[in-house]
C-alpha positions as CSV (number, residue, x, y, z in Angstrom):
1,M,3.0,5.4,-15.5
2,M,0.1,6.3,-13.2
3,E,1.1,7.1,-9.7
4,P,-0.8,5.4,-6.9
5,E,-2.2,6.7,-3.7
6,I,-0.3,5.2,-0.7
7,H,-2.0,4.3,2.5
8,Q,0.4,3.4,5.3
9,F,-1.1,1.3,8.1
10,G,1.9,0.3,10.2
11,E,5.4,1.5,11.1
12,H,7.1,-1.0,8.7
13,D,7.9,0.4,5.2
14,L,6.0,-2.5,3.7
15,Q,2.8,-2.1,5.7
16,N,0.9,-0.2,3.1
17,V,-1.8,-0.3,0.4
18,L,-1.4,1.2,-3.1
19,V,-4.5,2.4,-4.9
20,W,-5.1,3.4,-8.5
21,M,-8.4,5.2,-9.1
22,P,-9.9,5.5,-12.6
23,P,-9.0,8.6,-14.6
24,Q,-12.6,9.8,-14.3
25,Q,-13.4,9.8,-10.6
26,R,-16.7,8.1,-9.7
27,A,-18.6,7.7,-6.4
28,A,-17.8,4.6,-4.4
29,E,-21.0,2.8,-5.4
30,Y,-19.9,2.9,-9.0
31,L,-16.4,1.3,-8.5
32,F,-15.5,-2.3,-9.0
33,W,-12.3,-3.2,-7.2
34,I,-9.5,-5.6,-8.2
35,V,-7.3,-6.1,-5.2
36,L,-3.9,-7.7,-5.9
37,I,-1.5,-9.7,-3.7
38,H,2.0,-10.1,-5.1
39,G,4.1,-13.3,-4.9
40,G,7.8,-13.7,-4.4
41,A,8.0,-16.7,-2.1
42,W,7.1,-14.6,0.9
43,R,10.6,-13.0,0.8
44,D,11.7,-11.5,-2.6
45,P,12.2,-7.8,-2.1
46,M,12.3,-7.3,-5.9
47,I,8.7,-8.2,-6.3
48,T,6.6,-5.5,-4.7
49,A,3.1,-4.3,-4.6
50,R,4.1,-1.7,-7.1
51,T,6.0,-3.8,-9.6
52,F,3.3,-6.5,-9.5
53,A,0.5,-4.0,-10.2
54,D,2.1,-1.7,-12.8
55,P,1.7,-4.0,-15.8
56,V,-2.0,-4.6,-15.3
57,V,-2.7,-1.0,-14.2
58,S,-1.2,0.2,-17.5
59,K,-3.7,-2.0,-19.3
60,L,-6.9,-1.6,-17.3
61,L,-6.7,2.1,-16.4
62,S,-5.1,3.4,-19.6
63,N,-7.0,5.5,-22.1
64,P,-8.5,3.7,-23.9
65,A,-8.6,0.9,-21.4
66,A,-9.2,-2.8,-22.1
67,D,-12.8,-3.5,-23.1
68,L,-14.1,-5.5,-20.2
69,K,-17.6,-6.5,-19.1
70,I,-17.7,-4.9,-15.6
71,P,-20.6,-6.0,-13.3
72,G,-23.2,-3.3,-13.0
73,N,-21.6,-1.1,-15.6
74,K,-19.1,-0.1,-12.9
75,T,-15.6,1.3,-13.4
76,V,-12.4,-0.5,-12.4
77,A,-10.3,0.6,-9.5
78,I,-7.1,-1.3,-8.5
79,A,-5.4,-1.8,-5.2
80,S,-2.2,-3.7,-4.4
81,L,-1.5,-5.0,-1.0
82,S,2.0,-4.8,0.5
83,Y,3.2,-7.0,3.4
84,R,6.3,-7.6,5.5
85,L,8.7,-10.1,4.1
86,S,10.7,-13.0,5.5
87,P,14.6,-13.1,5.2
88,H,16.2,-13.7,1.9
89,P,19.8,-15.0,1.8
90,S,20.6,-13.3,-1.5
91,Y,19.6,-9.9,-0.1
92,P,21.5,-9.3,3.1
93,Q,20.1,-6.3,5.0
94,D,21.5,-3.0,5.8
95,P,21.1,-2.8,9.7
96,D,19.3,0.6,9.2
97,A,16.7,-0.8,6.8
98,S,13.3,-2.0,7.7
99,P,13.7,-5.6,8.9
100,R,12.8,-8.5,6.8
101,N,12.0,-11.1,9.5
102,A,8.3,-11.8,9.1
103,I,7.1,-15.3,9.8
104,H,3.6,-16.7,9.4
105,P,1.1,-15.2,10.2
106,D,2.8,-11.8,9.8
107,H,2.3,-11.7,6.1
108,L,-1.3,-12.6,6.4
109,D,-1.9,-10.1,9.2
110,D,-0.7,-7.3,6.9
111,V,-2.9,-8.5,4.0
112,C,-5.9,-8.6,6.2
113,T,-5.2,-5.2,7.6
114,G,-4.7,-3.8,4.1
115,I,-8.1,-5.1,3.0
116,D,-9.7,-3.4,6.0
117,V,-8.0,-0.1,5.1
118,L,-9.8,-0.3,1.7
119,R,-13.1,-1.1,3.4
120,R,-12.8,1.9,5.7
121,V,-11.4,4.4,3.2
122,Y,-13.1,3.4,0.0
123,G,-16.2,1.6,1.1
124,L,-15.1,-1.8,-0.1
125,S,-17.8,-4.5,0.2
126,S,-18.1,-8.2,-0.7
127,N,-20.3,-7.1,-3.7
128,N,-17.7,-4.8,-5.2
129,Y,-14.3,-6.4,-4.9
130,V,-12.4,-9.5,-6.1
131,L,-9.1,-10.7,-4.6
132,V,-6.3,-11.8,-7.0
133,G,-3.1,-13.4,-5.7
134,H,-0.1,-14.7,-7.6
135,S,2.0,-17.7,-6.3
136,C,2.3,-17.2,-2.5
137,G,-0.1,-14.2,-3.0
138,A,-2.7,-16.8,-3.9
139,T,-1.9,-18.7,-0.7
140,L,-2.4,-15.5,1.2
141,A,-5.7,-14.8,-0.6
142,F,-7.2,-18.1,0.4
143,Q,-5.8,-17.7,4.0
144,A,-7.5,-14.3,4.2
145,W,-10.8,-15.9,3.2
146,K,-10.3,-18.6,5.8
147,R,-9.6,-16.0,8.4
148,H,-12.8,-14.3,7.5
149,I,-14.7,-17.6,8.0
150,D,-13.0,-18.1,11.4
151,T,-13.2,-14.5,12.7
152,G,-15.3,-12.3,10.4
153,F,-12.2,-10.3,9.6
154,P,-11.3,-9.2,7.0
155,L,-14.1,-8.5,4.6
156,A,-14.7,-11.5,2.3
157,P,-14.3,-11.0,-1.5
158,G,-17.0,-11.7,-3.9
159,A,-14.6,-13.7,-6.0
160,L,-11.2,-15.2,-5.4
161,V,-8.5,-15.7,-8.2
162,G,-5.4,-17.7,-7.7
163,L,-2.6,-17.3,-10.3
164,A,-0.1,-20.2,-10.2
165,G,-0.9,-20.5,-6.6
166,I,0.8,-22.5,-3.9
167,Y,-2.0,-24.5,-2.2
168,D,-0.2,-27.5,-0.7
169,I,3.1,-26.6,0.8
170,K,4.3,-30.1,1.5
171,A,3.4,-31.2,-2.0
172,L,5.5,-28.3,-3.4
173,L,8.5,-29.4,-1.3
174,R,8.0,-33.0,-2.3
175,N,8.0,-32.2,-6.0
176,H,11.1,-30.1,-5.6
177,S,13.0,-32.3,-3.1
178,T,15.7,-33.1,-5.6
179,G,17.6,-31.1,-8.2
180,P,19.6,-27.9,-8.1
181,F,16.9,-25.8,-6.4
182,A,15.7,-28.1,-3.7
183,D,17.5,-26.1,-1.0
184,I,15.9,-22.9,-2.2
185,Y,12.4,-24.3,-1.9
186,E,13.0,-25.6,1.6
187,S,14.7,-22.4,2.6
188,F,11.8,-20.1,1.7
189,I,9.2,-22.4,3.2
190,R,11.1,-22.7,6.5
191,G,11.9,-18.9,6.4
192,A,8.2,-18.1,6.0
193,F,6.6,-20.8,8.2
194,G,9.3,-22.1,10.6
195,D,10.3,-25.7,11.1
196,D,7.1,-27.2,12.4
197,E,5.6,-29.1,9.5
198,K,2.1,-29.1,11.2
199,V,2.1,-25.3,10.6
200,W,2.9,-25.9,6.9
201,V,-0.2,-28.2,6.7
202,E,-2.5,-25.8,8.6
203,A,-1.4,-22.9,6.3
204,S,-2.0,-24.8,3.1
205,P,-5.4,-23.9,1.5
206,S,-5.9,-27.4,0.1
207,R,-5.8,-28.7,3.7
208,F,-8.5,-26.3,5.0
209,A,-11.5,-28.1,6.4
210,L,-14.1,-26.8,4.0
211,H,-17.2,-28.6,5.1
212,G,-19.9,-26.1,6.0
213,M,-17.9,-23.0,4.9
214,D,-19.4,-20.0,3.2
215,F,-17.5,-19.8,-0.1
216,P,-16.8,-16.8,-2.3
217,R,-19.4,-16.9,-5.1
218,T,-16.7,-17.4,-7.7
219,I,-13.3,-19.1,-7.6
220,L,-11.0,-18.9,-10.7
221,L,-7.6,-20.8,-10.6
222,A,-5.1,-19.9,-13.4
223,V,-1.9,-21.6,-14.4
224,A,0.9,-20.6,-16.7
225,D,1.5,-23.1,-19.5
226,R,5.3,-23.0,-19.2
227,D,5.5,-22.5,-15.4
228,E,9.0,-23.4,-14.3
229,L,8.5,-22.8,-10.6
230,V,5.1,-24.0,-9.5
231,E,3.7,-27.1,-11.2
232,P,0.0,-27.2,-12.4
233,E,-0.5,-30.1,-9.9
234,Q,-1.1,-27.4,-7.3
235,R,-4.2,-26.3,-9.1
236,T,-5.4,-29.9,-9.4
237,I,-5.0,-30.5,-5.7
238,M,-6.9,-27.3,-4.8
239,K,-9.6,-28.1,-7.3
240,G,-10.1,-31.4,-5.7
241,T,-10.4,-29.7,-2.3
242,L,-13.0,-27.3,-3.6
243,L,-15.1,-29.6,-5.7
244,G,-14.6,-33.0,-4.0
245,N,-15.8,-35.6,-6.5
246,E,-16.9,-33.1,-9.1
247,T,-14.8,-33.1,-12.2
248,L,-16.6,-30.7,-14.5
249,E,-15.0,-27.3,-15.0
250,S,-16.8,-23.9,-14.9
251,M,-19.9,-25.2,-13.2
252,K,-22.0,-24.4,-10.2
253,S,-21.4,-26.9,-7.4
254,D,-23.1,-27.2,-4.0
255,I,-20.2,-26.5,-1.7
256,G,-20.4,-25.4,1.9
257,N,-23.5,-23.3,2.6
258,G,-24.2,-22.2,-1.0
259,N,-23.3,-22.3,-4.6
260,V,-19.9,-21.5,-5.9
261,R,-18.9,-21.3,-9.5
262,Y,-15.4,-22.8,-10.1
263,S,-13.5,-22.0,-13.3
264,E,-10.0,-22.3,-14.5
265,V,-7.8,-20.8,-17.2
266,S,-4.3,-21.2,-18.6
267,V,-2.2,-18.3,-19.9
268,P,0.9,-18.4,-22.1
269,G,4.4,-18.1,-20.6
270,G,6.4,-18.7,-17.5
271,H,5.6,-18.3,-13.8
272,D,6.3,-14.5,-13.5
273,E,5.1,-13.8,-17.1
274,M,1.6,-14.2,-15.7
275,W,1.9,-10.7,-14.2
276,E,4.9,-9.2,-15.9
277,K,2.9,-9.2,-19.2
278,G,-0.1,-7.1,-18.5
279,E,-2.0,-8.8,-21.3
280,N,-1.9,-12.1,-19.4
281,M,-3.5,-10.5,-16.3
282,V,-6.1,-8.9,-18.5
283,L,-6.9,-12.3,-20.0
284,V,-7.5,-13.7,-16.5
285,V,-9.5,-10.7,-15.4
286,D,-11.6,-10.9,-18.5
287,R,-12.3,-14.6,-17.9
288,L,-13.3,-13.8,-14.3
289,L,-15.7,-11.0,-15.4
290,N,-17.3,-13.3,-17.9
291,V,-17.9,-15.9,-15.2
292,L,-19.3,-13.3,-12.9
293,S,-21.7,-12.1,-15.6
294,E,-23.1,-15.6,-15.7
295,V,-23.7,-16.0,-12.0
């Protein structure tokens, strides 16, 4: 397995960025960056920037690598963003360990800082990177884009990909308000965002006030066809927010201040198989690159 470069940007163990460069080093202007944000309900210490990235790194940076249509005939580089976690009841902490007590916007702060590290160290630009988030990582990806709109920081991606994303927190809780796991859903939402439901709404990408916003040029939303944790309705809700009354898939739509190309894809398997099986991530990346080539 390829070993990443690690860039620490804070005192906490999880405040870092992992970077995998292509086997044949190329100058910054010849790199196309896939920047990953892992999921794990904002709190699962078993899903890390490394475990999330390894399956797709093994596919995209292997020799021979997957045959992909990279914009500008560039070479893929991969980064995976780590961030502080909220408490998890199943993983009580050793008092000497780095604390897991993050609450919104701590997770987002770390993601945004990680993107800026890549900008400063590797020359990341809006023309050479895409942001790919899974589950709550997709939430964070859209939140990072919203923060860019509001503050100019961090650098906006050229494209944004959500994998089984959580886009409406209250809808997620409503759909899981009964059954054996209802307490778990409420626990991780309250652990990450606190008890104020107004914060849940404000943090939900589907609730962002999008009128007049400068969108990423391409948005791809993916679901797993046997997702047992996050229902496809989340994508439907987010699609409605992005496209309004538009119903056609994979089309240019006048949104905000310019054109955005919206596309969607479904991959086989369950919620975490989207990333655990590297071929599923390659399928999504390939779809994204094909859409980008048409823009």
